[in-house]
Each structure stands twice: as C-alpha cells, then as structure tokens.
DOBAKE-863678 format. One line per field, with one value per residue: residue number from 1; residue in three letters; x, y, z of N, C-alpha, C, O in turn. Coordinates in Angstrom, 2 decimals, always signed. Atoms other than C-alpha are relative to their C-alpha. Layout:
N
seq: [NUM  ...]
type: [ALA  ...]
n_px: [X  ...]
n_py: [Y  ...]
n_pz: [Z  ...]
ca_px: [X  ...]
ca_py: [Y  ...]
ca_pz: [Z  ...]
c_px: [X  ...]
c_py: [Y  ...]
c_pz: [Z  ...]
o_px: [X  ...]
o_py: [Y  ...]
o_pz: [Z  ...]
END
This chain:
192
seq: [1  2  3  4  5  6  7  8  9  10  11  12  13  14  15  16  17  18  19  20  21  22  23  24  25  26  27  28  29  30  31  32  33  34  35  36  37  38  39  40  41  42  43  44  45  46  47  48  49  50  51  52  53  54  55  56  57  58  59  60  61  62  63  64  65  66  67  68  69  70  71  72  73  74  75  76  77  78  79  80  81  82  83  84  85  86  87  88  89  90  91  92  93  94  95  96  97  98  99  100  101  102  103  104  105  106  107  108  109  110  111  112  113  114  115  116  117  118  119  120  121  122  123  124  125  126  127  128  129  130  131  132  133  134  135  136  137  138  139  140  141  142  143  144  145  146  147  148  149  150  151  152  153  154  155  156  157  158  159  160  161  162  163  164  165  166  167  168  169  170  171  172  173  174  175  176  177  178  179  180  181  182  183  184  185  186  187  188  189  190  191  192]
type: [MET  ARG  LEU  PRO  ARG  VAL  LEU  LEU  LEU  THR  ASP  ARG  SER  GLN  LEU  ARG  LEU  GLY  ARG  GLY  LEU  VAL  ARG  THR  ILE  ALA  GLU  CYS  ARG  GLN  ALA  GLY  LEU  THR  HIS  VAL  VAL  LEU  ARG  GLU  LEU  ASP  LEU  SER  HIS  ASP  ARG  ARG  ALA  ALA  LEU  ALA  ALA  ASP  LEU  ALA  ALA  THR  GLY  VAL  ARG  VAL  ILE  ALA  ALA  HIS  ARG  ASP  LEU  PRO  ALA  ALA  ASP  GLY  VAL  GLN  GLN  PRO  THR  ALA  GLY  CYS  GLY  ASP  GLU  ALA  GLY  ARG  LEU  LEU  GLY  ARG  SER  ALA  HIS  THR  ARG  ALA  GLU  ALA  GLU  ARG  ALA  ALA  ALA  ASP  GLY  ALA  ALA  TYR  VAL  THR  LEU  GLY  PRO  TYR  ALA  THR  THR  ALA  SER  LYS  PRO  GLY  TYR  GLY  PRO  LEU  LEU  PRO  ASP  GLY  ALA  PHE  THR  GLY  LEU  PRO  VAL  PRO  ALA  TYR  ALA  LEU  GLY  GLY  ILE  THR  PRO  GLU  ASN  ILE  GLY  GLU  ALA  LEU  ALA  GLU  GLY  ALA  HIS  GLY  VAL  ALA  VAL  MET  GLY  ALA  VAL  MET  ARG  ALA  ALA  ASP  PRO  ALA  ARG  VAL  ILE  ALA  GLU  LEU  LEU  GLY  ARG  CYS  PRO  ALA  GLY  ALA  ILE  ARG]
n_px: [+0.83  -0.74  +0.35  +0.44  -0.68  +0.85  +0.83  +0.94  +0.37  +1.34  +0.42  +1.36  +0.33  -0.44  +0.82  +0.98  +1.33  +0.80  -0.81  -0.31  -1.33  +0.01  +0.22  -1.24  -1.02  +0.43  -0.32  -1.46  -0.33  +0.27  -1.06  -1.24  -0.51  +0.00  -0.22  +0.46  -0.29  +1.18  -0.31  +1.29  -0.30  +1.02  +1.09  -0.19  -0.60  +1.06  +0.34  -1.14  -0.02  +1.06  -0.45  -1.07  +0.67  +0.65  -1.05  -0.54  +1.00  -0.18  -1.13  -1.32  -0.61  +0.11  -1.03  +0.57  -0.93  -0.23  +0.49  +0.46  +1.44  +0.19  +0.01  -1.20  -1.13  -1.19  +0.08  -0.93  -0.27  -0.62  -1.47  -0.54  +0.47  +1.06  +0.19  -0.36  +1.09  -0.56  +0.73  +0.75  -0.78  -0.25  -0.59  -0.26  -0.19  -1.32  -0.22  -1.45  -0.70  -0.21  +1.28  +0.22  -0.91  +0.49  +1.19  -0.46  -0.59  +1.12  +0.76  +0.95  -0.18  -0.11  +0.24  +0.40  -1.04  +0.44  +0.70  -0.75  +0.24  +0.97  +1.27  +1.19  +0.62  -0.68  -0.75  -1.09  -0.67  -1.31  -0.55  +0.06  -1.13  -1.17  -0.38  -0.62  +0.67  +0.47  -1.11  -0.67  +0.74  +0.07  +1.35  +0.65  +0.55  +1.01  -0.03  +1.27  +0.16  -0.01  -0.16  +0.95  -0.48  -1.08  -1.31  -0.29  -1.18  -1.15  -0.17  -0.51  -1.36  -0.84  -0.20  +1.18  +0.65  +1.32  +0.52  +1.13  +0.72  +1.28  +0.76  +0.23  +1.07  +1.18  +0.64  +0.24  +1.35  +0.00  -1.14  -0.48  -0.82  -1.30  -0.67  -0.44  -1.16  -1.15  -0.42  -0.51  -1.37  -0.87  -0.55  +0.79  -0.40  -0.33  -1.21  +0.00]
n_py: [-1.16  -1.26  -0.85  -1.33  -1.15  -0.48  +0.95  -0.70  +0.74  -0.41  -0.31  -0.53  -0.97  -1.33  -0.48  -1.04  +0.49  +0.38  +0.58  +1.40  +0.44  +0.64  -1.09  -0.77  +0.77  +0.06  -1.29  -0.05  +0.91  -0.71  -1.00  +0.68  +0.85  +1.44  +0.86  -0.52  +0.82  +0.01  +0.05  +0.27  +1.14  +0.12  +0.85  +1.44  +0.60  +0.14  -1.34  -0.47  +0.80  -0.52  -1.33  +0.25  +0.40  -1.20  -0.87  +0.65  -0.15  -1.33  +0.11  -0.16  +1.16  -0.18  +0.58  +0.05  -0.32  +0.92  +1.37  +0.27  +0.07  +0.72  -0.83  -0.81  +0.42  +0.03  -0.32  -1.00  +0.43  -0.99  +0.01  +1.28  +1.11  +0.78  +1.28  +0.20  -0.24  +0.54  -0.20  -1.26  -1.24  -0.21  -1.27  -0.08  -1.34  -0.21  -1.35  -0.23  +0.70  +1.40  +0.72  +0.19  +1.05  +1.26  +0.37  +0.54  +1.32  +0.89  +0.25  -1.07  -0.56  -1.45  -0.48  -1.37  -0.51  -1.31  -1.08  -0.85  -1.39  -0.12  +0.50  -0.30  +1.26  +0.47  -1.15  +0.30  +1.30  -0.24  -1.13  +0.02  +0.71  -0.85  -0.14  +1.20  +1.22  +0.83  +0.27  +1.31  +1.10  +1.17  +0.13  -1.30  -0.55  -1.04  -1.00  +0.03  -0.95  -1.41  -0.16  -0.89  -0.35  -0.99  +0.56  +1.27  -0.12  +0.05  +1.39  +0.78  -0.46  +0.58  +1.41  +0.83  +0.53  -0.63  -0.48  +0.60  -1.16  +0.27  -1.15  -1.04  +0.48  +0.36  -1.19  -0.98  -0.21  +0.69  +0.95  +0.36  -1.10  +0.14  +1.12  -0.45  -0.89  +0.82  +0.78  -0.93  -0.43  +1.17  +0.35  +1.04  +1.40  +0.57  +0.81  +1.31]
n_pz: [+0.00  +0.05  -1.14  +0.40  -0.65  -1.11  -0.79  -0.90  -1.18  -0.38  -1.38  +0.20  -1.06  +0.44  +1.11  -0.31  -0.32  +1.14  +1.05  -0.25  +0.42  +1.30  +0.98  +0.07  +0.71  +1.38  +0.60  +0.11  +1.09  +1.25  +0.13  +0.31  -1.09  +0.35  -1.17  -1.26  -1.16  -0.84  -1.44  -0.67  -0.87  -1.05  +0.51  -0.10  +1.18  +1.02  +0.55  +0.82  +1.23  +0.88  +0.46  +0.99  +1.22  +0.56  +0.54  +1.20  +1.06  +0.63  +0.93  -0.63  -0.65  -1.44  -0.87  -1.34  -1.08  -1.10  +0.19  +1.38  +0.26  +1.26  +1.21  +0.02  +0.82  -0.82  -1.41  -0.54  -1.35  -0.90  -0.02  -0.47  +0.86  -0.64  +0.64  +1.38  +0.92  +1.23  +1.21  -0.07  -0.08  -1.41  -0.40  -1.42  -0.54  -0.57  -0.50  +0.05  +1.08  -0.43  +0.15  +1.43  +0.44  -0.57  +0.77  +1.27  -0.27  -0.31  +1.21  +0.36  +1.34  -0.20  -1.37  -0.24  -0.88  -0.51  +0.67  +0.90  -0.40  -1.07  +0.47  -0.81  -0.38  -1.22  -0.47  -0.95  +0.28  +0.60  +0.72  +1.46  +0.66  +0.28  +1.40  +0.56  -0.47  +1.12  +0.90  +0.01  -0.67  +0.86  +0.53  +0.18  -1.24  +0.11  -1.05  -0.71  -1.09  +0.38  +1.46  +0.68  +1.34  -0.08  -0.37  +0.65  +0.83  -0.88  -0.46  +1.14  +0.26  -1.05  +0.27  -0.24  +1.20  +0.05  -1.28  -0.64  -0.51  -0.62  -0.46  +1.00  +0.86  -0.78  -0.55  +1.07  +0.53  +1.28  -0.06  +1.34  +0.46  -0.67  +0.67  +1.33  -0.18  -0.37  +1.17  +1.00  -0.38  +0.01  +1.29  +0.68  -0.16  -1.28  +0.04  -0.65]
ca_px: [+0.00  +1.33  +1.43  -0.49  +0.86  -2.09  -3.51  -6.65  -7.15  -10.74  -12.15  -15.91  -15.99  -14.24  -16.75  -19.03  -22.53  -24.72  -21.85  -21.52  -18.25  -19.25  -20.54  -17.36  -15.13  -17.22  -16.79  -13.06  -12.88  -14.45  -11.71  -9.02  -8.49  -7.51  -6.65  -8.21  -7.06  -10.18  -9.65  -12.97  -11.54  -14.42  -16.77  -17.30  -15.54  -18.84  -19.63  -16.10  -16.31  -19.60  -18.14  -15.04  -17.35  -19.33  -16.13  -14.75  -17.98  -17.10  -14.06  -11.30  -8.88  -9.40  -6.55  -7.79  -6.13  -4.80  -6.92  -7.65  -11.16  -12.64  -13.13  -9.73  -6.73  -4.26  -3.55  -1.97  -0.36  +0.52  +4.17  +4.71  +3.09  +0.34  +0.88  +1.67  -0.57  +0.83  -0.25  -1.72  -0.45  +1.19  +1.81  +3.11  +2.98  +6.36  +7.50  +11.27  +13.74  +14.53  +10.84  +10.59  +13.65  +12.27  +8.95  +10.80  +12.74  +9.41  +8.06  +6.09  +5.58  +5.38  +5.32  +3.49  +6.02  +5.06  +4.20  +5.41  +3.85  +1.73  -1.69  -5.13  -6.19  -3.60  -2.61  +0.74  +1.67  +5.30  +8.13  +8.02  +10.23  +13.78  +15.20  +16.25  +13.73  +12.63  +16.05  +17.32  +14.55  +14.32  +10.55  +8.33  +7.28  +4.20  +4.46  +1.68  +0.44  -0.55  -0.57  -2.27  -2.18  +0.16  +2.88  +2.61  +5.26  +7.69  +7.09  +7.66  +10.79  +12.13  +11.88  +8.42  +6.87  +3.52  +1.30  -1.15  -3.84  -6.84  -7.93  -7.50  -9.89  -12.23  -12.90  -13.22  -16.46  -15.51  -13.30  -13.11  -11.68  -8.91  -8.11  -7.98  -5.60  -3.33  -3.25  -2.69  +0.51  +1.95  +4.27  +2.56  +2.64  +3.47  +6.66  +7.28]
ca_py: [-0.01  +3.41  +5.78  +9.04  +12.50  +13.24  +10.92  +12.15  +10.97  +10.96  +12.50  +12.91  +14.86  +17.76  +17.99  +21.03  +20.50  +18.66  +17.36  +13.56  +11.68  +9.60  +12.68  +14.57  +11.77  +11.44  +15.17  +14.91  +11.94  +14.06  +16.64  +14.01  +12.30  +8.64  +7.35  +7.82  +6.54  +5.58  +6.39  +6.59  +4.24  +4.93  +2.89  -0.83  -3.14  -3.80  -0.08  +0.71  -2.17  -0.83  +2.69  +1.37  -0.28  +2.93  +4.92  +2.38  +2.68  +6.35  +5.18  +5.94  +3.35  +2.84  +2.26  +1.19  +2.74  +0.24  -2.81  -4.35  -4.14  -6.24  -3.33  -1.82  -1.96  -1.63  -0.85  +2.23  +0.92  +2.93  +3.60  +0.31  -1.75  -4.24  -7.42  -8.82  -7.65  -9.92  -9.00  -5.61  -2.09  -1.35  +2.11  +3.08  +6.23  +7.64  +10.65  +10.27  +9.18  +6.03  +5.07  +5.57  +3.40  +0.70  +0.77  +0.24  -2.67  -4.15  -4.02  -0.78  +0.56  +4.14  +6.15  +9.19  +11.39  +14.22  +16.54  +18.60  +21.88  +23.13  +21.53  +22.58  +18.90  +18.15  +21.48  +21.34  +17.97  +17.81  +18.45  +19.44  +17.51  +18.79  +20.01  +17.12  +14.67  +13.42  +13.23  +9.75  +7.68  +4.10  +4.41  +7.23  +9.53  +11.69  +14.95  +14.87  +17.58  +21.14  +20.55  +23.21  +24.30  +27.07  +24.74  +21.64  +22.93  +23.39  +19.83  +18.39  +20.51  +19.05  +15.56  +14.34  +12.05  +13.63  +14.87  +13.31  +15.80  +15.77  +19.01  +21.41  +19.24  +17.94  +21.41  +23.18  +24.68  +23.14  +20.06  +19.24  +22.68  +22.09  +18.70  +20.27  +22.97  +20.41  +18.22  +21.25  +22.03  +18.53  +17.40  +15.19  +11.44  +9.20  +7.38  +3.83]
ca_pz: [+0.00  -0.94  +1.97  +1.66  +2.54  +4.89  +7.56  +9.32  +12.90  +14.09  +17.25  +16.99  +20.29  +18.51  +15.66  +15.56  +16.94  +14.48  +12.37  +12.14  +11.76  +8.73  +6.87  +7.74  +6.46  +3.29  +2.60  +3.27  +0.90  -1.84  -1.14  -1.72  +1.64  +1.16  +4.68  +8.08  +11.48  +13.42  +17.11  +19.03  +21.67  +24.05  +21.82  +22.26  +19.81  +17.97  +17.60  +16.40  +13.91  +12.54  +12.37  +10.53  +7.99  +7.53  +7.04  +4.56  +2.60  +1.94  -0.02  +2.48  +3.72  +7.43  +9.87  +13.29  +16.33  +18.89  +17.92  +14.53  +13.09  +10.25  +7.81  +8.54  +6.22  +9.05  +12.67  +14.30  +17.47  +20.58  +21.32  +23.17  +20.42  +21.08  +19.14  +15.76  +12.93  +10.21  +6.72  +7.80  +7.30  +10.62  +12.00  +15.39  +17.49  +18.52  +20.48  +20.14  +17.49  +19.53  +19.61  +15.85  +15.27  +17.59  +15.69  +12.41  +13.91  +15.05  +11.49  +11.41  +7.89  +9.22  +12.43  +13.60  +15.38  +17.67  +19.03  +16.12  +17.28  +20.14  +19.88  +21.09  +21.25  +23.98  +25.54  +27.36  +25.85  +24.98  +24.72  +21.05  +18.67  +18.32  +15.02  +12.80  +14.30  +10.84  +9.19  +8.30  +9.96  +8.68  +7.98  +6.69  +9.54  +9.83  +11.79  +14.40  +16.72  +15.90  +12.14  +10.05  +6.41  +7.55  +8.92  +6.73  +4.34  +7.19  +8.46  +5.00  +4.52  +7.78  +6.34  +7.36  +4.76  +5.55  +8.32  +10.69  +11.59  +13.89  +15.53  +12.61  +10.60  +13.28  +14.73  +11.37  +10.09  +6.72  +7.32  +3.60  +2.85  +5.41  +3.86  +0.40  +1.67  +3.30  +0.21  -1.99  -0.11  -0.45  -3.22  -5.82  -5.35  -2.48  -1.61  -0.50]
c_px: [+0.90  -0.49  -0.40  +0.87  -0.79  -0.77  -0.91  -0.33  -1.36  -0.09  -1.37  -0.40  +0.41  -0.84  -0.99  -1.37  -0.80  +0.77  +0.36  +1.35  -0.01  -0.18  +1.27  +1.06  -0.38  +0.31  +1.51  +0.49  -0.19  +1.07  +1.38  +0.61  -0.08  +0.08  -0.46  +0.37  -1.22  +0.41  -1.29  +0.11  -0.99  -1.16  +0.33  +0.60  -1.05  -0.34  +1.16  +0.05  -1.03  +0.39  +1.10  -0.61  -0.67  +1.02  +0.61  -0.95  +0.06  +1.12  +1.36  +0.51  +0.05  +1.16  -0.56  +1.05  -0.07  -0.43  -0.57  -1.52  -0.19  +0.05  +1.27  +1.08  +1.29  -0.28  +1.05  +0.18  +0.49  +1.49  +0.59  -0.35  -1.07  -0.29  +0.38  -1.24  +0.45  -0.93  -0.79  +0.99  +0.17  +0.68  +0.21  +0.19  +1.38  +0.12  +1.49  +0.59  +0.21  -1.28  -0.32  +0.89  -0.42  -1.22  +0.41  +0.59  -1.08  -0.89  -1.01  +0.35  +0.17  -0.15  -0.66  +0.95  -0.39  +0.10  +0.93  -0.09  -0.98  -1.37  -1.13  -0.65  +0.64  +0.87  +1.07  +0.71  +1.33  +1.07  -0.15  +1.22  +1.17  +0.24  +0.68  -0.69  -0.39  +1.13  +0.56  -0.74  -0.14  -1.39  -0.59  -0.64  -0.97  +0.13  -1.42  +0.02  +0.12  +0.15  -1.13  +0.47  +1.16  +1.37  +0.32  +1.27  +1.29  +0.28  +0.57  +1.45  +0.99  +0.17  -1.16  -0.51  -1.33  -0.41  -1.16  -0.71  -1.32  -0.76  -0.30  -1.12  -1.27  -0.73  -0.43  -1.48  -0.14  +1.20  +0.57  +0.90  +1.39  +0.79  +0.53  +1.20  +1.24  +0.53  +0.59  +1.40  +0.98  +0.57  -0.87  +0.56  +0.30  +1.26  -0.20  -1.25]
c_py: [+1.26  +0.88  +1.40  +1.09  +0.50  -1.17  +0.86  -0.92  +0.50  +0.34  +0.68  +1.01  +1.42  +0.57  +1.07  -0.65  -0.28  -0.68  -1.44  -0.41  -0.58  +1.06  +0.80  -0.74  -0.11  +1.30  +0.13  -0.92  +0.67  +1.09  -0.59  -0.86  -1.46  -0.91  +0.73  -0.98  +0.16  -0.18  -0.43  -1.20  -0.16  -0.90  -1.47  -0.53  -0.07  +1.35  +0.56  -0.77  +0.49  +1.38  -0.16  -0.40  +1.17  +0.95  -0.61  +0.13  +1.38  +0.00  +0.24  -1.35  +0.27  -0.73  +0.10  +0.31  -1.12  -1.44  -0.15  -0.08  -0.64  +0.87  +0.83  -0.61  -0.12  +0.40  +1.05  -0.35  +1.16  -0.21  -1.37  -1.18  -0.80  -1.31  +0.00  +0.15  -0.47  +0.25  +1.31  +1.16  +0.33  +1.34  -0.01  +1.45  +0.09  +1.46  +0.37  -0.77  -1.45  -0.82  -0.25  -1.10  -1.37  -0.47  -0.60  -1.38  -1.03  -0.25  +1.04  +0.52  +1.51  +0.30  +1.37  +0.51  +1.41  +0.08  +0.87  +1.46  +0.00  -0.34  +0.32  -1.30  -0.56  +1.14  -0.42  -1.29  +0.29  -0.77  -0.14  -0.69  +0.94  +0.12  -1.30  -1.29  -0.95  -0.46  -1.41  -1.10  -1.17  -0.27  +1.40  +0.46  +1.12  +0.97  +0.04  +1.05  +1.43  +0.25  +0.85  +0.21  +0.98  -0.61  -1.33  +0.07  -0.09  -1.43  -0.86  +0.37  -0.57  -1.51  -0.92  -0.51  +0.70  +0.49  -0.84  +1.09  -0.44  +1.28  +1.04  -0.38  -0.23  +1.22  +1.03  +0.11  -0.74  -0.94  -0.34  +1.10  -0.10  -1.15  +0.39  +0.93  -0.79  -0.77  +0.90  +0.50  -1.15  -0.22  -1.12  -1.37  -0.41  -0.84  -1.29  -0.77]
c_pz: [+0.00  +1.13  -0.47  +0.65  +1.22  +0.59  +0.88  +1.16  +0.47  +1.49  -0.10  +1.07  -0.38  -1.16  +0.48  +0.23  -1.26  -1.12  +0.37  -0.56  -1.40  -1.09  -0.17  -0.80  -1.48  -0.74  -0.20  -1.11  -1.35  -0.22  -0.26  +1.08  -0.41  +1.20  +1.26  +1.11  +0.93  +1.45  +0.72  +0.95  +1.13  -0.44  +0.23  -1.31  -1.12  -0.63  -0.82  -1.29  -0.98  -0.56  -1.05  -1.34  -0.70  -0.62  -1.29  -1.19  -0.68  -1.01  +0.59  +0.47  +1.49  +0.68  +1.41  +1.05  +1.05  -0.26  -1.39  -0.05  -1.38  -1.25  -0.17  -0.90  +0.78  +1.44  +0.34  +1.47  +0.86  +0.05  +0.39  -0.88  +0.72  -0.73  -1.46  -0.87  -1.39  -1.19  -0.04  -0.07  +1.47  +0.20  +1.51  +0.40  +0.62  +0.45  +0.03  -1.20  +0.36  -0.12  -1.48  -0.54  +0.50  -0.77  -1.35  +0.16  +0.30  -1.21  -0.40  -1.39  +0.06  +1.46  -0.08  +1.09  +0.48  +1.51  -0.81  +0.44  +1.17  -0.56  +0.94  +0.48  +1.28  +0.53  +1.02  -0.24  -0.69  +0.71  -1.51  -0.55  -0.23  -1.50  -0.45  +0.37  -1.14  -0.90  +0.20  +0.74  -0.95  -0.59  -0.24  +1.32  -0.33  +1.17  +0.59  +1.10  -0.50  -1.49  -0.56  -1.45  +0.02  +0.32  -0.68  -0.85  +0.80  +0.45  -1.13  -0.34  +1.01  -0.16  +0.29  -1.34  -0.26  +1.35  +0.45  +0.75  +0.61  +0.22  -1.05  -0.95  +0.81  +0.55  -1.06  -0.36  -1.33  -0.04  -1.38  -0.57  +0.60  -0.65  -1.38  +0.10  +0.36  -1.20  -1.08  +0.28  +0.09  -1.40  -0.61  +0.28  +1.41  -0.17  +0.76  -0.24]
o_px: [+1.84  -1.69  +0.25  +1.70  -0.21  -1.50  -0.46  -0.77  -1.60  +0.64  -1.47  -1.30  -0.09  -0.69  -1.45  -1.68  -0.87  +0.15  +0.93  +1.84  +0.87  +0.50  +1.66  +1.74  +0.50  +0.74  +1.97  +1.46  +0.64  +1.32  +2.35  +1.62  -1.08  -0.36  -0.25  +0.22  -1.49  +0.90  -1.58  -0.74  -0.96  -1.95  +1.50  +0.54  -0.76  -0.51  +0.94  +0.35  -0.76  +0.14  +1.10  -0.15  -0.60  +0.77  +0.86  -0.52  -0.47  +1.27  +2.37  -0.26  +0.50  +1.44  -0.88  +2.13  -1.15  +0.35  -1.26  -2.16  +0.65  +0.60  +1.39  +1.19  +2.28  -1.42  +2.21  -0.73  +1.04  +2.01  +1.56  +0.12  -1.33  -1.43  +0.60  -2.27  +0.42  -2.14  -1.47  +2.15  -0.81  +1.75  -0.37  +0.79  +1.83  -0.50  +1.86  -0.04  +0.04  -1.24  -0.82  +0.43  -0.33  -1.35  -0.16  +0.35  -0.89  -1.85  -1.79  +1.52  +0.73  -0.56  -0.45  +1.17  -0.56  +0.42  +2.03  +0.91  -1.58  -1.72  -0.98  -1.34  -0.04  +2.10  +0.82  +1.67  +1.42  +0.75  -0.34  +2.27  +0.98  -0.30  +1.42  -0.18  -0.47  +0.92  +0.93  -0.12  -0.24  -1.52  -0.15  -1.24  -0.73  +0.13  -2.40  +1.01  +1.19  +0.56  -2.30  +1.60  +1.97  +2.39  +1.38  +2.05  +2.27  +1.44  +1.46  +2.26  +2.18  +0.86  -1.05  -0.55  -1.70  +0.41  -1.91  -0.13  -1.96  -1.74  -1.41  -1.80  -2.34  -1.96  -1.07  -2.22  -1.23  +2.24  +1.78  +1.86  +2.39  +1.98  +1.66  +2.10  +2.32  +1.74  +1.53  +2.08  +2.12  -0.08  -1.46  +1.77  +0.35  +1.56  -1.08  -1.38]
o_py: [+1.37  +0.97  +1.99  +0.80  +1.11  -1.87  +1.78  -2.05  +1.70  -0.20  +1.90  +1.83  +2.38  +1.74  +1.05  -1.69  +0.56  -1.18  -1.68  +0.19  -0.26  +1.01  +1.12  -0.13  -0.04  +1.26  +0.62  -0.59  +0.53  +1.47  +0.14  -1.52  -1.89  -2.06  +1.93  -2.20  +1.24  -1.24  -1.62  -2.10  -1.18  -1.32  -1.86  +0.14  +0.30  +1.44  +1.21  -0.19  +0.56  +1.68  +0.57  +0.06  +1.32  +1.52  +0.11  +0.22  +1.56  +0.95  +0.09  -2.28  +1.34  -1.89  +1.19  -0.27  -1.54  -2.35  +0.73  -0.47  -0.47  +0.43  +1.59  -1.82  -0.64  +0.65  +0.93  -0.14  +2.14  -1.18  -1.82  -2.29  -0.58  -1.76  +1.04  -0.44  +0.30  +0.02  +1.57  +1.04  +0.40  +1.60  -0.82  +2.23  -0.87  +2.36  +1.51  -1.68  -2.32  -1.97  -1.32  -1.94  -2.35  -1.67  -1.60  -2.26  -2.22  -1.01  +0.82  +0.69  +2.11  -0.56  +2.12  -0.17  +2.34  -0.91  +1.23  +2.18  -1.03  +0.09  +0.17  -1.28  -1.24  +1.09  -1.23  -1.59  +1.13  -1.65  -1.24  -0.74  +2.11  -0.67  -1.92  -2.37  -2.16  -1.33  -1.80  -2.11  -0.97  -1.15  +2.37  -0.33  +1.94  +0.54  +0.15  +1.21  +1.88  +1.34  +0.67  -0.12  +1.00  -0.04  -1.91  -0.88  -0.69  -1.86  -1.69  -0.49  -0.72  -2.14  -2.12  +0.24  +1.00  +0.63  -1.38  +1.72  -1.36  +1.55  +1.57  +0.48  +0.24  +1.19  +2.03  -0.87  -1.21  -0.58  -0.48  +0.79  +0.13  -1.01  +0.06  +0.84  -0.54  -0.77  +0.51  +1.01  -0.96  +0.11  -1.92  -1.54  +0.42  -1.32  -1.41  -1.89]
o_pz: [+0.78  +1.40  -1.33  +1.51  +2.12  -0.11  +1.56  +0.95  +0.51  +2.33  -0.21  +0.84  +0.20  -1.52  +1.63  -0.35  -2.16  -2.06  +1.44  -1.52  -2.20  -2.12  -1.29  -1.63  -2.34  -1.89  -1.23  -1.80  -2.25  -1.37  -0.44  +0.84  -0.98  +1.12  +1.43  +0.95  +1.46  +1.84  +0.77  +0.92  +1.83  +0.40  +0.30  -2.33  -2.26  -1.84  -1.85  -2.34  -2.18  -1.73  -2.04  -2.39  -1.92  -1.69  -2.25  -2.34  -1.77  -1.78  -0.11  +0.71  +1.92  +0.41  +1.88  +1.03  +1.46  +0.01  -1.89  +0.93  -2.25  -2.26  -1.13  -1.04  +0.28  +1.83  -0.06  +2.28  +0.37  -0.51  -0.22  -0.64  +1.91  -0.77  -2.08  -0.59  -2.34  -1.11  -1.03  +0.31  +2.20  -0.34  +2.23  -0.35  +1.25  -0.12  +0.34  -1.74  -0.50  -0.54  -1.82  -1.33  -0.23  -1.04  -1.78  -0.67  +0.06  -1.11  -1.33  -1.73  -0.85  +2.25  -1.03  +2.09  -0.31  +2.18  -0.38  +0.49  +1.49  -1.66  +2.16  +1.50  +2.05  +0.42  +1.91  +0.46  -1.58  +1.51  -2.03  +0.10  -0.55  -2.28  +0.32  +0.04  -0.93  -1.74  +1.31  +1.09  -2.16  -1.44  +0.39  +2.05  -1.22  +2.32  -0.14  +1.81  -0.92  -1.90  -0.22  -1.78  -0.91  -0.05  -0.41  -0.86  +0.36  +0.47  -0.91  -0.70  +0.72  +0.63  +0.08  -2.32  -1.39  +2.26  -0.37  +1.64  +0.12  -0.48  -1.09  -1.50  +0.42  +0.66  -0.73  -0.28  -1.66  -0.59  -1.53  -1.27  -0.08  -0.93  -1.75  -0.73  -0.18  -1.46  -1.78  -0.62  +0.53  -2.39  +0.11  +0.46  +2.32  -1.26  +1.61  +0.25]
END
C-alpha cells in the first residue's frame, strides 16, 4: 500500500454541533483524503467495527487505532506496540527518534512522530520535537500535533513524509476545505 501524505485521525468529540463523523469523512474523501485513522476508543468493539465499515464505505482506507477491526486496512499501534498484525499495514505512534527506530525494527511501515507543534487537542503535551527529528529515519514519519495548512510545508521541509492531523480538521467549520488545503501544499505522489 502506498502511503499518503495526509492521515486524518478521528475524534468525533471535537466535531461542531450537528456534524456527524461519517458525513465529515465522506466530505473529506471528496476533497481528496484517502486514509483515516479511526480512534474513538471509548466505543465498544462492535460499535467501532460498525463505524469502521461505515467509514470504509465512503471510499477511504481505514486504519484502526490500537486494535484491529474487520473493515480496517491496518492498525496504528501505541508507542509500546500491542501485538503482531501480520499482513496488515502497521503504524506506530512515537515521540522520540529512539521510539521511531524501535517501531521500524518491530516491522512498522510508518510512524506518527510528535508533538510537532503546540496543539489545542492536547494542551501542554510535549516536549516538542527537536530540530532534525525526521532526518534519516528508517521508515516514513508523519508529523503529528498542531498541524495546520500554515505549517505543513515546514514539516515536509524538515523531512516528514507527511502529516497526521486531527484538531484542525475535526474542529473546522468546513473540514473538507482544510483537507484540500493540506493536500494542496503537499508534493505530488506518495513514496514507499
């Protein structure tokens, strides 16, 4: 599977009143989004599985956070990992270069690395990544935390393969517009 430049992480609690998650993802898909990381860890396994199927029906590829789901194309594991997901796209969360390297050694196809910038979703979370955090990593890394259309170019210039974004899209009045702006600032094509 070719890795996209933009991964959208879900958090339905940040959506504006009256906006549903499936509708939001469908609109973002129409704007060019190809991959979504389904979080929503407060839901039961059955409800998350149904939600994953609904999201997949919009045309996006679904990556399940923490635990695999039948409609998912892969799993985004927490930093410590959580089991073998043979044959699945495997991502891992990382907060340091050492964690990213360990994820690669464990077979992760990519990592999310952050926090990249100050984030409204997790105020005070940090420390922020040091300069050079993305340079020379053995797997593609997505800058995570505080990502906006205004700073995506900087993250890519620092060596990130792409960005993983949540709040800037989930809280937006027009999430699809934000996705279109992010994608419009990415170089064409995907690597690996």
